[in-house]
C-alpha positions as CSV (number, residue, x, y, z in Angstrom):
1,X,0.0,0.0,0.1
2,X,1.3,3.5,-0.9
3,X,1.1,5.9,2.0
4,X,0.6,8.8,-0.2
5,X,-2.6,6.9,-1.5
6,X,-3.8,6.9,2.1
7,X,-2.9,10.5,2.9
8,X,-4.5,11.5,-0.3
9,X,-7.8,9.8,0.3
10,X,-8.1,11.2,4.1
11,X,-8.6,14.8,2.9
12,X,-12.0,14.1,0.8
13,X,-13.1,11.6,3.5
14,X,-12.9,14.0,6.0
15,X,-13.5,17.2,4.2
16,X,-16.3,16.5,1.5
17,X,-19.9,16.0,1.9
18,X,-22.6,14.1,0.1
19,X,-21.9,11.5,-2.5
20,X,-18.3,12.5,-2.8
21,X,-17.8,12.0,0.9
22,X,-19.5,8.5,0.6
23,X,-17.0,7.4,-2.3
24,X,-14.2,8.9,-0.3
25,X,-15.0,7.2,2.8
26,X,-15.4,3.9,0.9
27,X,-12.1,4.1,-0.5
28,X,-10.3,5.2,2.7
29,X,-12.1,2.0,4.2
30,X,-10.5,-0.4,1.7
31,X,-7.0,1.2,2.3
32,X,-7.3,0.9,5.9
33,X,-8.5,-2.8,5.4
34,X,-5.3,-3.5,3.3
35,X,-3.1,-2.0,6.0
36,X,-5.2,-3.9,8.7
37,X,-4.4,-7.2,6.8
38,X,-0.7,-6.2,6.6
39,X,-0.4,-5.8,10.4
40,X,-2.4,-8.8,11.3
41,X,-0.6,-10.9,13.9
42,X,2.5,-8.8,14.0
43,X,3.6,-6.3,16.4
44,X,5.2,-3.8,13.7
45,X,4.5,-3.8,10.0
46,X,8.0,-5.4,9.6
47,X,7.7,-7.8,12.3
48,X,9.0,-7.4,16.0
49,X,10.9,-4.4,15.4
50,X,9.8,-0.9,14.6
51,X,10.9,0.0,10.9
52,X,10.6,2.4,8.2
53,X,7.0,1.4,7.2
54,X,5.9,1.9,10.8
55,X,7.1,5.6,10.8
56,X,5.7,6.1,7.3
57,X,2.2,4.7,8.3
58,X,2.2,6.5,11.6
59,X,-0.2,8.9,10.0
60,X,-2.8,6.4,10.9
61,X,-2.6,6.5,14.5
62,X,-1.6,10.4,14.6
63,X,-3.9,12.0,12.2
64,X,-6.8,9.6,11.7
65,X,-8.0,10.1,15.4
66,X,-7.2,13.7,15.3
67,X,-9.4,14.2,12.3
68,X,-12.2,12.0,13.5
69,X,-12.4,14.3,16.7
70,X,-12.1,17.7,14.7
71,X,-14.7,16.4,12.1
72,X,-16.8,14.3,14.0
73,X,-16.5,11.8,11.1
74,X,-15.7,8.2,12.3
75,X,-13.8,6.1,9.9
76,X,-11.8,4.1,12.0
77,X,-13.1,2.1,15.3
78,X,-11.2,-0.3,17.4
79,X,-14.0,-2.9,16.7
80,X,-13.5,-2.7,12.8
81,X,-9.8,-2.6,12.9
82,X,-8.5,-4.2,15.8
83,X,-5.0,-5.0,14.5
84,X,-4.5,-1.5,13.5
85,X,-5.4,-0.2,17.0
86,X,-2.9,-3.0,18.6
87,X,-0.3,-1.7,16.3
88,X,-1.0,1.9,17.1
89,X,-1.0,1.4,20.8
90,X,2.4,-0.3,20.6
91,X,3.7,2.3,18.1
92,X,2.7,5.2,20.1
93,X,4.4,3.6,23.4
94,X,7.9,3.6,21.8
95,X,9.9,6.2,23.5
96,X,10.8,7.7,20.0
97,X,7.2,8.4,19.1
98,X,6.4,9.6,22.4
99,X,9.3,12.0,22.6
100,X,8.3,13.5,19.1
101,X,4.5,13.3,19.1
102,X,2.7,16.7,18.3
103,X,0.6,17.9,21.2
104,X,-3.1,16.4,20.6
105,X,-4.7,19.7,21.6
106,X,-2.3,21.8,19.5
107,X,-2.9,19.3,16.6
108,X,-6.6,19.4,16.9
109,X,-6.7,23.2,17.3
110,X,-4.4,23.7,14.0
111,X,-6.9,21.3,12.1
112,X,-10.0,22.9,13.4
113,X,-8.5,26.2,12.0
114,X,-7.4,24.5,8.7
115,X,-10.4,22.7,8.1
116,X,-12.6,26.0,8.8
117,X,-10.2,28.0,6.2
118,X,-10.7,25.4,3.7
119,X,-14.4,25.4,4.1
120,X,-14.8,28.9,4.1
121,X,-12.9,29.0,0.6
122,X,-15.2,26.3,-0.6
123,X,-18.4,28.2,0.4
124,X,-17.4,31.2,-1.6
């Protein structure tokens, strides 16, 4: 799976409405299913040790929950993606991630302002 595809699909999934949103959510769901399958039964994407793929895919445990909180759109739940959540929990407990994670409240504030700005431009 290409992380850029996942990133590209997140914006329309979280920021669009109507039919476009339904299509984007479905496509994002398919990408998350692929990632769920890749991580199934593993501690990290590469096995027992954190690796480059885990870092690249860290957009999932960092940005998806943030965007869900900001937009109110739920695309990923622990029940639907148990392996992704297990991986995310493990990943976010790594000292490297803990030390370098953006503050969640600041991240949410940034995206609230960003989404409001984009929505205002779209309305004009």
